[in-house]
C-alpha positions in Angstrom: -39.8 123.5 79.7 -41.7 123.0 82.9 -42.6 119.5 84.1 -46.2 120.4 83.8 -45.8 121.3 80.1 -43.9 118.1 79.4 -46.5 115.9 81.1 -49.4 117.7 79.5 -47.9 117.3 76.0 -48.1 113.6 76.6 -51.6 113.6 78.0 -53.4 116.5 79.7 -53.6 116.2 83.5 -55.6 118.1 86.1 -53.5 120.4 88.3 -54.1 118.2 91.4 -52.5 115.2 89.5 -49.6 117.4 88.2 -49.0 118.5 91.8 -48.8 114.8 93.0 -46.2 114.0 90.4 -44.2 117.2 91.1 -44.0 116.2 94.8 -42.0 113.1 93.8 -40.0 114.6 90.9 -36.6 116.2 91.4 -34.9 118.6 89.1 -31.3 117.7 88.4 -28.4 119.1 86.3 -26.0 116.9 84.4 -23.0 117.6 82.3 -22.5 116.9 78.6 -21.3 113.3 78.1 -23.0 112.0 81.3 -24.7 108.6 80.8 -28.2 108.7 82.3 -29.0 105.1 81.5 -26.5 102.3 81.0 -26.8 99.2 78.9 -27.1 96.0 80.9 -28.6 97.6 84.0 -32.1 97.7 85.4 -32.9 101.5 85.3 -35.4 102.4 88.0 -35.9 106.0 87.0 -37.7 108.0 84.2 -36.4 111.4 83.2 -38.0 114.3 81.4 -35.8 116.7 79.5 -36.3 120.3 80.6 -33.2 121.6 78.8 -30.6 119.7 76.7 -30.4 116.9 74.3 -29.7 113.2 74.6 -29.1 110.1 72.4 -29.8 106.5 73.0 -27.4 104.0 71.6 -26.4 100.4 71.8 -23.0 98.8 71.0 -23.1 96.5 67.9 -19.8 94.9 66.8 -17.8 97.5 68.8 -19.7 100.4 67.2 -22.2 102.7 68.9 -25.5 102.7 66.9 -27.6 105.7 67.8 -31.3 104.8 67.5 -33.0 107.7 69.4 -32.4 111.4 69.9 -34.4 113.4 72.3 -34.5 117.1 73.2 -36.6 119.4 75.4 -39.9 117.8 76.3 -38.7 114.2 75.5 -38.8 111.4 78.0 -35.7 109.3 78.8 -36.6 105.8 79.9 -35.5 102.2 79.4 -38.8 100.7 78.4 -37.5 97.2 79.2 -36.7 98.3 82.8 -39.9 100.3 83.0 -42.3 97.6 81.8 -40.5 94.3 82.7 -38.1 95.3 85.5 -35.3 93.8 83.4 -31.9 95.0 82.2 -32.1 97.5 79.4 -30.2 97.2 76.1 -29.5 100.9 75.7 -27.1 103.6 77.0 -28.5 107.1 77.0 -25.8 109.8 76.9 -26.3 113.6 77.2 -25.0 115.5 74.2 -25.3 118.9 76.0 -25.3 120.1 79.5 -28.8 119.2 80.6 -31.5 119.9 83.1 -33.8 116.9 83.7 -36.7 116.0 85.9 -36.2 112.6 87.6 -39.1 110.4 88.8 -38.7 106.9 90.2 -40.6 104.2 88.5 -41.8 102.9 91.9 -43.2 106.3 92.8 -44.9 106.6 89.4 -46.4 103.1 89.9 -47.8 104.2 93.3 -49.3 107.3 91.7 -50.9 105.1 89.0 -52.7 103.1 91.8 -54.0 106.2 93.6 -54.9 108.6 90.7 -56.8 107.5 87.7 -55.7 110.5 85.7 -52.0 109.6 86.3 -52.8 106.0 85.4 -54.4 107.2 82.1 -51.4 109.4 81.5 -49.1 106.3 81.9 -51.2 104.4 79.4 -51.0 107.3 76.9 -47.3 107.6 77.5 -46.8 103.9 76.6 -49.0 104.2 73.6 -47.1 107.2 72.3 -43.8 105.4 72.8 -45.0 102.5 70.7 -46.2 105.0 68.0 -42.8 106.8 68.0 -41.0 103.4 67.6 -43.2 102.5 64.7 -42.7 105.9 63.1 -39.0 105.4 63.4 -38.8 101.8 62.2 -41.1 102.0 59.1 -39.1 104.8 57.4 -35.9 103.0 58.1 -37.3 100.1 56.0 -39.1 102.0 53.3 -37.3 105.3 52.6 -33.9 106.3 51.2 -31.2 107.8 53.4 -31.8 111.2 51.6 -35.5 111.1 52.4 -34.8 110.3 56.1 -32.3 113.2 56.2 -34.8 115.6 54.6 -37.5 114.5 57.1 -35.0 115.0 60.0 -34.1 118.5 59.0 -37.7 119.5 58.1 -38.9 118.4 61.6 -35.9 119.2 63.7 -33.5 121.6 62.0 -31.8 122.5 65.3 -30.4 119.0 65.5 -27.8 119.9 62.9 -26.2 122.4 65.2 -26.7 120.4 68.4 -25.8 116.8 67.6 -22.5 115.6 66.2 -22.7 114.5 62.6 -21.5 111.0 63.4 -24.4 110.6 65.8 -26.9 111.9 63.2 -25.4 109.6 60.5 -25.8 106.6 62.9 -29.3 107.7 63.7 -30.1 107.8 60.0 -28.6 104.3 59.5 -25.7 105.6 57.2 -22.0 106.4 57.5 -20.7 109.9 58.1 -19.3 109.9 54.5 -22.8 109.1 53.1 -24.3 111.9 55.2 -21.7 114.3 53.9 -22.6 113.3 50.3 -26.3 113.7 51.0 -25.8 117.1 52.5 -23.6 118.3 49.6 -26.2 117.1 47.1 -29.0 119.0 48.9 -27.2 122.3 48.8 
């Protein structure tokens, strides 16, 4: 996926604004297992996934709890670092060999100051992140694990082949054993 496609999926930008962002962005390749963001660090960069898949997790009682999975077109960012310039609570690990576009937060903030279209893109990006968080949180509180699994496979069937089942189970808020039972009951 090109950087232009990723940016325009968030909020359409004129070509001149895309060109400004592309001047500051770098395309980088990372191996499976690489941690792009680390818990407890101020993360100064924002990444856009061209190819690959990643998961965000935090450690709770010595267990990794996956709370986000992103694939091509997704944005990897520590919102706490991005908004508050504070240490983030998440680690983001690549689940596949990945190609990412990297942009520093400072460069992006400079672009916000000089280009109203990019500033509007940033506002829309933040709004969409809040909506995604809400769309993730509410079903965790109001639907069954089986319903959450059905939604996951209806919306992202490729995740079953690309993400380890223990990560999917954690993402769904259940144990791997419960996920196996749900999958068996749905066949």
